[in-house]
NUFITOR-165330 format. One line per field, with one value per atom (N, C-alpha, C): residue number from 1; atom name; residue in three letters; x negated, y, z. Coordinates in nm, 3 decimals, always signed. Layout:
n = NUM	... .
atom = CA	... .
res = Ala	... .
u = X	... .
v = Y	... .
w = Z	... .
***
This chain:
n = 1	1	1	2	2	2	3	3	3	4	4	4	5	5	5	6	6	6	7	7	7	8	8	8	9	9	9	10	10	10	11	11	11	12	12	12	13	13	13	14	14	14	15	15	15	16	16	16	17	17	17	18	18	18	19	19	19	20	20	20	21	21	21	22	22	22	23	23	23	24	24	24	25	25	25	26	26	26	27	27	27	28	28	28	29	29	29	30	30	30	31	31	31	32	32	32	33	33	33	34	34	34	35	35	35	36	36	36	37	37	37	38	38	38	39	39	39	40	40	40	41	41	41	42	42	42	43	43	43	44	44	44	45	45	45	46	46	46	47	47	47	48	48	48	49	49	49	50	50	50	51	51	51	52	52	52	53	53	53	54	54	54	55	55	55	56	56	56	57	57	57	58	58	58	59	59	59	60	60	60	61	61	61	62	62	62	63	63	63	64	64	64	65	65	65	66	66	66	67	67	67	68	68	68	69	69	69	70	70	70	71	71	71	72	72	72	73	73	73	74	74	74	75	75	75	76	76	76	77	77	77	78	78	78	79	79	79	80	80	80	81	81	81	82	82	82	83	83	83	84	84	84	85	85	85	86	86	86	87	87	87	88	88	88	89	89	89	90	90	90	91	91	91	92	92	92	93	93	93	94	94	94	95	95	95	96	96	96	97	97	97	98	98	98	99	99	99	100	100	100	101	101	101	102	102	102	103	103	103	104	104	104	105	105	105	106	106	106	107	107	107	108	108	108	109	109	109	110	110	110	111	111	111	112	112	112	113	113	113	114	114	114	115	115	115	116	116	116	117	117	117	118	118	118	119	119	119	120	120	120	121	121	121	122	122	122	123	123	123	124	124	124	125	125	125	126	126	126	127	127	127	128	128	128	129	129	129	130	130	130	131	131	131	132	132	132	133	133	133	134	134	134	135	135	135	136	136	136	137	137	137	138	138	138	139	139	139	140	140	140	141	141	141	142	142	142 .
atom = N	CA	C	N	CA	C	N	CA	C	N	CA	C	N	CA	C	N	CA	C	N	CA	C	N	CA	C	N	CA	C	N	CA	C	N	CA	C	N	CA	C	N	CA	C	N	CA	C	N	CA	C	N	CA	C	N	CA	C	N	CA	C	N	CA	C	N	CA	C	N	CA	C	N	CA	C	N	CA	C	N	CA	C	N	CA	C	N	CA	C	N	CA	C	N	CA	C	N	CA	C	N	CA	C	N	CA	C	N	CA	C	N	CA	C	N	CA	C	N	CA	C	N	CA	C	N	CA	C	N	CA	C	N	CA	C	N	CA	C	N	CA	C	N	CA	C	N	CA	C	N	CA	C	N	CA	C	N	CA	C	N	CA	C	N	CA	C	N	CA	C	N	CA	C	N	CA	C	N	CA	C	N	CA	C	N	CA	C	N	CA	C	N	CA	C	N	CA	C	N	CA	C	N	CA	C	N	CA	C	N	CA	C	N	CA	C	N	CA	C	N	CA	C	N	CA	C	N	CA	C	N	CA	C	N	CA	C	N	CA	C	N	CA	C	N	CA	C	N	CA	C	N	CA	C	N	CA	C	N	CA	C	N	CA	C	N	CA	C	N	CA	C	N	CA	C	N	CA	C	N	CA	C	N	CA	C	N	CA	C	N	CA	C	N	CA	C	N	CA	C	N	CA	C	N	CA	C	N	CA	C	N	CA	C	N	CA	C	N	CA	C	N	CA	C	N	CA	C	N	CA	C	N	CA	C	N	CA	C	N	CA	C	N	CA	C	N	CA	C	N	CA	C	N	CA	C	N	CA	C	N	CA	C	N	CA	C	N	CA	C	N	CA	C	N	CA	C	N	CA	C	N	CA	C	N	CA	C	N	CA	C	N	CA	C	N	CA	C	N	CA	C	N	CA	C	N	CA	C	N	CA	C	N	CA	C	N	CA	C	N	CA	C	N	CA	C	N	CA	C	N	CA	C	N	CA	C	N	CA	C	N	CA	C	N	CA	C	N	CA	C	N	CA	C	N	CA	C	N	CA	C	N	CA	C	N	CA	C	N	CA	C	N	CA	C	N	CA	C	N	CA	C	N	CA	C	N	CA	C	N	CA	C	N	CA	C .
res = Met	Met	Met	Phe	Phe	Phe	Leu	Leu	Leu	Ile	Ile	Ile	Val	Val	Val	Ser	Ser	Ser	Thr	Thr	Thr	Ile	Ile	Ile	Ser	Ser	Ser	Ile	Ile	Ile	Phe	Phe	Phe	Gly	Gly	Gly	Gln	Gln	Gln	Ser	Ser	Ser	Ser	Ser	Ser	Ala	Ala	Ala	Asp	Asp	Asp	Arg	Arg	Arg	Asp	Asp	Asp	Ala	Ala	Ala	Ile	Ile	Ile	Thr	Thr	Thr	Arg	Arg	Arg	Thr	Thr	Thr	Ala	Ala	Ala	Leu	Leu	Leu	Asn	Asn	Asn	Tyr	Tyr	Tyr	Ala	Ala	Ala	Glu	Glu	Glu	Gly	Gly	Gly	Trp	Trp	Trp	Tyr	Tyr	Tyr	Glu	Glu	Glu	Gly	Gly	Gly	Asn	Asn	Asn	Ala	Ala	Ala	Asp	Asp	Asp	Lys	Lys	Lys	Met	Met	Met	Glu	Glu	Glu	Ser	Ser	Ser	Ala	Ala	Ala	Leu	Leu	Leu	Ser	Ser	Ser	Pro	Pro	Pro	Asp	Asp	Asp	Leu	Leu	Leu	Ala	Ala	Ala	Lys	Lys	Lys	Arg	Arg	Arg	Ile	Ile	Ile	Val	Val	Val	Arg	Arg	Arg	Thr	Thr	Thr	Asn	Asn	Asn	Ala	Ala	Ala	Gln	Gln	Gln	Gly	Gly	Gly	Gln	Gln	Gln	Ser	Ser	Ser	Ser	Ser	Ser	Leu	Leu	Leu	Gly	Gly	Gly	Gln	Gln	Gln	Met	Met	Met	Ser	Ser	Ser	Ala	Ala	Ala	Met	Met	Met	Thr	Thr	Thr	Leu	Leu	Leu	Val	Val	Val	Gln	Gln	Gln	Val	Val	Val	Val	Val	Val	Arg	Arg	Arg	Thr	Thr	Thr	Gly	Gly	Gly	Glu	Glu	Glu	Gly	Gly	Gly	Lys	Lys	Lys	Gln	Gln	Gln	Thr	Thr	Thr	Pro	Pro	Pro	Lys	Lys	Lys	Gly	Gly	Gly	Glu	Glu	Glu	Gln	Gln	Gln	Gln	Gln	Gln	Lys	Lys	Lys	Asp	Asp	Asp	Val	Val	Val	Thr	Thr	Thr	Ile	Ile	Ile	Leu	Leu	Leu	Asp	Asp	Asp	Met	Met	Met	Leu	Leu	Leu	Thr	Thr	Thr	Ser	Ser	Ser	Ser	Ser	Ser	Ala	Ala	Ala	Thr	Thr	Thr	Val	Val	Val	Lys	Lys	Lys	Leu	Leu	Leu	Glu	Glu	Glu	Met	Met	Met	Arg	Arg	Arg	Asp	Asp	Asp	Trp	Trp	Trp	Ile	Ile	Ile	Asp	Asp	Asp	Tyr	Tyr	Tyr	Leu	Leu	Leu	His	His	His	Ile	Ile	Ile	Gly	Gly	Gly	Lys	Lys	Lys	Ile	Ile	Ile	Asn	Asn	Asn	Gly	Gly	Gly	Lys	Lys	Lys	Trp	Trp	Trp	Val	Val	Val	Ile	Ile	Ile	Ile	Ile	Ile	Asn	Asn	Asn	Val	Val	Val	Leu	Leu	Leu	Trp	Trp	Trp	Glu	Glu	Glu	Pro	Pro	Pro	Lys	Lys	Lys	Pro	Pro	Pro	Lys	Lys	Lys	Lys	Lys	Lys	Asp	Asp	Asp	Glu	Glu	Glu	Lys	Lys	Lys	Lys	Lys	Lys	Asn	Asn	Asn .
u = -0.128	-0.126	-0.239	-0.291	-0.328	-0.224	-0.244	-0.168	-0.310	-0.262	-0.354	-0.296	-0.357	-0.272	-0.325	-0.352	-0.484	-0.358	-0.391	-0.394	-0.450	-0.429	-0.514	-0.473	-0.361	-0.296	-0.117	-0.180	-0.112	-0.079	+0.056	+0.075	+0.227	+0.191	+0.302	+0.348	+0.252	+0.358	+0.227	+0.354	+0.289	+0.228	+0.186	+0.124	+0.303	+0.404	+0.526	+0.616	+0.542	+0.613	+0.572	+0.480	+0.403	+0.370	+0.382	+0.478	+0.552	+0.649	+0.807	+0.795	+0.696	+0.731	+0.700	+0.541	+0.538	+0.654	+0.687	+0.800	+0.925	+0.923	+1.043	+1.011	+0.838	+0.790	+0.810	+0.776	+0.755	+0.973	+0.981	+1.124	+1.178	+1.148	+1.189	+1.113	+1.001	+0.914	+0.993	+0.966	+0.988	+1.161	+1.242	+1.354	+1.380	+1.290	+1.291	+1.257	+1.084	+1.064	+1.168	+1.226	+1.320	+1.470	+1.529	+1.616	+1.732	+1.669	+1.767	+1.793	+1.919	+1.946	+1.993	+2.028	+2.080	+1.972	+1.809	+1.689	+1.664	+1.649	+1.653	+1.710	+1.838	+1.996	+1.930	+1.875	+1.807	+1.700	+1.653	+1.521	+1.544	+1.641	+1.738	+1.806	+1.800	+1.883	+2.038	+2.142	+2.251	+2.204	+2.111	+2.136	+2.006	+1.935	+1.808	+1.829	+1.740	+1.739	+1.596	+1.564	+1.462	+1.489	+1.357	+1.277	+1.211	+1.226	+1.111	+1.092	+0.974	+0.932	+0.882	+0.966	+0.980	+0.896	+0.818	+0.779	+0.844	+0.905	+0.891	+0.785	+0.849	+0.705	+0.723	+0.754	+0.740	+0.677	+0.707	+0.632	+0.731	+0.857	+0.965	+0.933	+0.951	+0.981	+1.139	+1.187	+1.307	+1.271	+1.420	+1.342	+1.527	+1.446	+1.552	+1.561	+1.715	+1.764	+1.811	+1.759	+1.891	+1.917	+2.031	+2.099	+2.067	+2.076	+2.063	+2.138	+2.263	+2.386	+2.343	+2.286	+2.237	+2.143	+2.011	+1.921	+1.941	+2.058	+2.018	+2.170	+2.229	+2.290	+2.202	+2.074	+1.977	+1.864	+1.862	+1.814	+1.913	+2.027	+2.125	+2.094	+2.087	+2.049	+1.944	+1.861	+1.749	+1.606	+1.613	+1.477	+1.368	+1.414	+1.181	+1.171	+1.270	+1.214	+1.151	+1.167	+1.035	+0.916	+0.923	+0.755	+0.698	+0.626	+0.555	+0.481	+0.503	+0.452	+0.306	+0.210	+0.077	+0.066	+0.156	+0.109	+0.214	+0.245	+0.353	+0.289	+0.254	+0.169	+0.259	+0.224	+0.327	+0.201	+0.107	+0.026	+0.071	+0.022	+0.128	+0.018	+0.020	-0.056	+0.006	-0.021	+0.082	-0.042	+0.022	-0.053	-0.043	+0.086	+0.042	+0.198	+0.198	+0.290	+0.339	+0.431	+0.470	+0.597	+0.643	+0.744	+0.819	+0.897	+1.030	+1.019	+0.892	+0.881	+0.719	+0.740	+0.644	+0.616	+0.512	+0.465	+0.406	+0.446	+0.399	+0.356	+0.233	+0.234	+0.200	+0.307	+0.376	+0.313	+0.185	+0.121	+0.210	+0.259	+0.364	+0.291	+0.332	+0.276	+0.280	+0.405	+0.386	+0.375	+0.385	+0.441	+0.339	+0.400	+0.368	+0.460	+0.491	+0.619	+0.530	+0.587	+0.553	+0.691	+0.635	+0.825	+0.796	+0.908	+0.916	+0.994	+0.982	+1.035	+1.092	+1.191	+1.247	+1.271	+1.275	+1.351	+1.496	+1.585	+1.696	+1.825	+1.843	+1.965	+1.794	+1.704	+1.578	+1.530	+1.579	+1.552	+1.467	+1.325	+1.270	+1.327	+1.406	+1.430	+1.389	+1.379	+1.345	+1.429	+1.400	+1.519	+1.519	+1.334	+1.320	+1.194	+1.222	+1.099	+1.061	+0.945	+0.883	+0.857	+0.904	+0.727	+0.697	+0.607	+0.601	+0.481	+0.538	+0.475	+0.303	+0.257	+0.136	+0.104	-0.008	-0.071	-0.084	-0.077	-0.145	-0.237	-0.369	-0.497	-0.543	-0.472	-0.533	-0.491	-0.468	-0.377	-0.491	-0.553	-0.648	-0.602	-0.604	-0.560	-0.572	-0.532	-0.510	-0.633 .
v = +3.207	+3.097	+3.078	+2.936	+2.855	+2.775	+2.790	+2.705	+2.654	+2.531	+2.429	+2.358	+2.350	+2.286	+2.205	+2.100	+2.048	+1.900	+1.920	+1.824	+1.681	+1.573	+1.442	+1.373	+1.342	+1.284	+1.384	+1.475	+1.525	+1.532	+1.477	+1.449	+1.487	+1.619	+1.647	+1.774	+1.822	+1.934	+2.089	+2.178	+2.345	+2.335	+2.488	+2.567	+2.595	+2.630	+2.630	+2.562	+2.410	+2.325	+2.274	+2.335	+2.287	+2.409	+2.538	+2.643	+2.669	+2.551	+2.489	+2.427	+2.320	+2.195	+2.270	+2.316	+2.406	+2.517	+2.587	+2.672	+2.584	+2.474	+2.378	+2.326	+2.285	+2.253	+2.347	+2.496	+2.624	+2.641	+2.635	+2.656	+2.572	+2.425	+2.324	+2.399	+2.433	+2.418	+2.595	+2.714	+2.792	+2.802	+2.721	+2.730	+2.692	+2.556	+2.552	+2.637	+2.722	+2.798	+2.926	+2.968	+3.034	+2.997	+2.899	+2.903	+2.926	+2.905	+2.980	+2.827	+2.780	+2.666	+2.716	+2.837	+2.811	+2.799	+2.882	+2.830	+2.668	+2.631	+2.473	+2.418	+2.403	+2.377	+2.346	+2.464	+2.508	+2.399	+2.359	+2.253	+2.173	+2.128	+1.954	+1.930	+1.821	+1.691	+1.659	+1.753	+1.671	+1.481	+1.447	+1.270	+1.245	+1.378	+1.314	+1.224	+1.122	+1.048	+1.091	+1.166	+1.196	+1.076	+0.994	+0.922	+0.879	+0.800	+0.814	+0.697	+0.619	+0.487	+0.559	+0.508	+0.496	+0.372	+0.340	+0.228	+0.251	+0.172	+0.210	+0.120	+0.150	+0.107	-0.035	-0.098	-0.271	-0.307	-0.204	-0.180	-0.247	-0.248	-0.240	-0.129	-0.145	-0.037	-0.049	+0.100	+0.111	+0.223	+0.202	+0.376	+0.428	+0.587	+0.640	+0.730	+0.782	+0.818	+1.018	+1.040	+1.190	+1.250	+1.297	+1.295	+1.411	+1.515	+1.612	+1.760	+1.708	+1.721	+1.759	+1.676	+1.681	+1.781	+1.740	+1.790	+1.970	+2.022	+2.132	+2.209	+2.126	+2.165	+2.176	+2.053	+2.095	+2.238	+2.279	+2.380	+2.515	+2.485	+2.597	+2.652	+2.522	+2.553	+2.679	+2.694	+2.731	+2.688	+2.568	+2.543	+2.512	+2.607	+2.591	+2.739	+2.816	+2.964	+2.972	+2.948	+2.912	+2.828	+2.776	+2.862	+3.003	+3.028	+3.156	+3.147	+3.252	+3.275	+3.235	+3.300	+3.238	+3.053	+2.993	+2.878	+2.809	+2.877	+2.834	+2.773	+2.641	+2.606	+2.541	+2.589	+2.515	+2.437	+2.340	+2.331	+2.257	+2.248	+2.222	+2.125	+1.976	+1.873	+1.849	+1.841	+1.764	+1.680	+1.567	+1.433	+1.350	+1.399	+1.340	+1.367	+1.385	+1.509	+1.402	+1.364	+1.317	+1.436	+1.367	+1.472	+1.514	+1.399	+1.460	+1.394	+1.390	+1.360	+1.357	+1.457	+1.443	+1.379	+1.434	+1.343	+1.469	+1.492	+1.613	+1.608	+1.649	+1.600	+1.706	+1.767	+1.941	+1.888	+1.968	+1.985	+2.097	+2.012	+2.170	+2.172	+2.253	+2.282	+2.194	+2.041	+1.942	+1.805	+1.812	+1.686	+1.721	+1.590	+1.542	+1.476	+1.605	+1.528	+1.466	+1.417	+1.327	+1.303	+1.408	+1.454	+1.360	+1.340	+1.282	+1.376	+1.431	+1.560	+1.574	+1.552	+1.499	+1.640	+1.662	+1.749	+1.690	+1.815	+1.742	+1.854	+1.827	+1.931	+2.080	+2.039	+2.167	+2.221	+2.145	+2.234	+2.128	+2.112	+2.054	+2.031	+1.944	+1.941	+1.817	+1.793	+1.693	+1.607	+1.457	+1.331	+1.245	+1.233	+1.132	+1.216	+1.166	+1.243	+1.141	+1.106	+1.069	+1.053	+1.130	+1.206	+1.171	+1.170	+1.150	+1.293	+1.246	+1.323	+1.351	+1.479	+1.454	+1.428	+1.360	+1.284	+1.372	+1.388	+1.426	+1.426	+1.534	+1.544	+1.457	+1.402	+1.305	+1.162	+1.160	+1.058	+0.956	+0.865	+0.821	+0.798	+0.791	+0.758	+0.601	+0.528	+0.338	+0.350 .
w = +0.196	+0.122	+0.005	+0.014	-0.026	-0.206	-0.280	-0.377	-0.442	-0.434	-0.532	-0.661	-0.763	-0.900	-0.972	-0.995	-1.066	-1.143	-1.243	-1.345	-1.284	-1.340	-1.313	-1.505	-1.512	-1.677	-1.711	-1.789	-1.820	-2.045	-2.087	-2.172	-2.246	-2.344	-2.374	-2.323	-2.269	-2.133	-2.207	-2.176	-2.166	-1.992	-2.041	-1.896	-1.883	-1.927	-1.852	-1.836	-1.874	-1.762	-1.655	-1.640	-1.548	-1.442	-1.466	-1.399	-1.359	-1.408	-1.406	-1.307	-1.276	-1.212	-1.098	-1.072	-1.006	-0.890	-1.012	-0.894	-0.834	-0.901	-0.832	-0.693	-0.691	-0.548	-0.407	-0.527	-0.419	-0.364	-0.471	-0.430	-0.321	-0.347	-0.213	-0.068	-0.079	+0.054	+0.091	+0.021	+0.029	+0.074	+0.065	+0.095	+0.210	+0.238	+0.348	+0.478	+0.497	+0.548	+0.594	+0.447	+0.467	+0.532	+0.523	+0.520	+0.442	+0.345	+0.191	+0.136	+0.158	+0.115	-0.058	-0.100	-0.225	-0.293	-0.242	-0.308	-0.297	-0.160	-0.172	-0.325	-0.309	-0.423	-0.549	-0.567	-0.637	-0.734	-0.633	-0.691	-0.651	-0.654	-0.621	-0.742	-0.778	-0.815	-0.701	-0.770	-0.704	-0.668	-0.734	-0.654	-0.614	-0.540	-0.485	-0.384	-0.374	-0.247	-0.187	-0.027	+0.032	+0.106	+0.102	+0.209	+0.327	+0.398	+0.471	+0.578	+0.573	+0.633	+0.816	+0.910	+1.009	+1.108	+1.171	+1.269	+1.378	+1.471	+1.606	+1.668	+1.834	+1.908	+1.913	+1.871	+1.913	+1.710	+1.687	+1.479	+1.392	+1.426	+1.380	+1.246	+1.128	+1.021	+0.991	+0.951	+0.887	+0.747	+0.705	+0.615	+0.593	+0.646	+0.666	+0.535	+0.533	+0.364	+0.397	+0.376	+0.301	+0.201	+0.137	+0.013	-0.023	-0.165	-0.141	-0.038	-0.022	+0.043	+0.167	+0.233	+0.363	+0.356	+0.330	+0.337	+0.313	+0.162	+0.231	+0.312	+0.360	+0.541	+0.572	+0.638	+0.748	+0.704	+0.591	+0.576	+0.572	+0.593	+0.649	+0.792	+0.836	+1.010	+1.034	+0.932	+0.927	+1.075	+1.080	+1.088	+1.039	+0.956	+0.937	+0.894	+0.987	+0.948	+1.113	+1.204	+1.321	+1.265	+1.187	+1.142	+1.089	+1.178	+1.167	+1.025	+0.981	+0.826	+0.773	+0.871	+0.840	+0.884	+0.928	+0.873	+0.790	+0.730	+0.608	+0.521	+0.572	+0.431	+0.354	+0.139	+0.072	-0.059	-0.044	-0.112	-0.250	-0.347	-0.465	-0.576	-0.574	-0.644	-0.771	-0.899	-1.010	-1.020	-0.953	-0.976	-1.079	-1.166	-1.311	-1.340	-1.524	-1.563	-1.687	-1.719	-1.931	-1.947	-2.067	-2.132	-2.058	-1.936	-1.834	-1.720	-1.702	-1.546	-1.481	-1.355	-1.312	-1.160	-1.091	-0.951	-0.914	-0.789	-0.728	-0.545	-0.501	-0.362	-0.332	-0.234	-0.158	-0.041	+0.032	+0.175	+0.216	+0.326	+0.426	+0.515	+0.693	+0.815	+0.860	+0.852	+0.914	+0.817	+0.773	+0.709	+0.503	+0.507	+0.338	+0.249	+0.088	+0.040	-0.091	-0.126	-0.305	-0.374	-0.416	-0.499	-0.644	-0.700	-0.856	-0.897	-0.988	-1.057	-1.128	-1.258	-1.369	-1.462	-1.601	-1.663	-1.724	-1.633	-1.666	-1.758	-1.915	-1.949	-1.923	-1.946	-2.013	-1.808	-1.780	-1.593	-1.506	-1.441	-1.366	-1.273	-1.170	-1.072	-0.998	-0.834	-0.780	-0.778	-0.768	-0.785	-0.655	-0.651	-0.545	-0.454	-0.303	-0.204	-0.141	-0.128	-0.023	+0.069	+0.204	+0.325	+0.423	+0.524	+0.582	+0.700	+0.826	+0.915	+0.913	+0.893	+0.899	+1.013	+1.044	+1.127	+1.287	+1.397	+1.507	+1.502	+1.567	+1.591	+1.645	+1.758	+1.848	+1.811	+1.651	+1.595	+1.527	+1.443	+1.370	+1.271	+1.169	+1.026	+1.018	+0.969	+0.949	+0.857 .
***
């Protein structure tokens, strides 16, 4: 496992906060790969909004959306456990941090998540996720 933690702009944060933010992102990733719904749920705000922009073959885009409850239920199916241990990428980059909010990039094997993590009642939890599958090797980036 290769773990990257980078800070670009940090105001009023301790190393304990940086560690807690990283652990929150890792609980999300590891919960997926382990099929561990409790670990995933521990990382999420109950008000989570996980979104993806999908574009069909005709070029029309729509917004797909998932709640915390739905995400936890998907994790319970164990789909993430199909990823071999050696391929379980979970690279965390803290892009920005303030007193009670952080923006984190989490690169997993098949997709990238942009996480908005907030400190609520002393605990860092994921509030928003915008994600996108990684391009296939034969696809070109725009």
